[in-house]
Residue, then its C-alpha position, 0 to 999 in steps of 0.5 A: m888704883q893703877k897710875v899711868v903716865l902718858d907720853t906724847n905719842a900715847l896722846l896721839m894714838p887715839f887719833e892716829f890709830r882710831m882707838n879709845l885710850d880710856l877704854e883700853l886702859a880700863n880693859l887693862f886695869g879697871e880703875f886707873e889714874a892718868y898723868v901727863p907730865g908738863p914737858v909732854i904738853g910743851e912737846l904737843k904745843r911745838s908738834d907739827s902733827k895734824y893731831a897735836q891740837v886735839a891731843l892737847k885737848l885730850a891731855g887736858k882731861y888728865i892730871r898734869y904732873e910738873t917735872s924738873t926735867q924735859g923730854d923722856a927724862g921728864v916722863l921717867e921722873a914722873a913715872k918713878a915719883l908716882g910709881a906708875m907705868v908709862v904708855t908709849n910706843d917710843y922704842i928708845l924711851r921703852r929701852k930707857m924704862r927697862q934700864e930704870g925698872v919702869r914698866a911700859i904699856f904699848l900699842r900692839s897690832r895698832k888696836r890694843l894696849v898691852i903691858e910689856e913683860 
C-alpha cells in the first residue's frame, strides 16, 4: 500500500480547486495511507486562509505523524521515515525533495494529481 504525506497546501487543494483529494489519490494508487505531519497542523492553525478551518477538519481523517522538526523539514522527515511520497504544490519543497530523493505528487491543470518524474 502506497504511503503519502500531505503538505499544508495539499490539504487546502480540495477547497481552493474543488477537487476530491481521496479520489485523486485512489486513482493514482488504488489503496493508500495518508499521513499529516504535526507541523502541518500547526501551520493550518496559524494560517489566514479562508479554508484553513475546513482543511484542519479534513486533516483529522488522516493519520497524524509527529516529527522533531518544523515546516518543510518536518514534511521531509515524515516522508523519509515512512518511505512515502509527498503531495504538494510548493515548488521550493519539491526542489528540496528532488535533492533528498523523495518523490512528489502535485496538482496539474488545477484538477488532477500526477506523480513528478
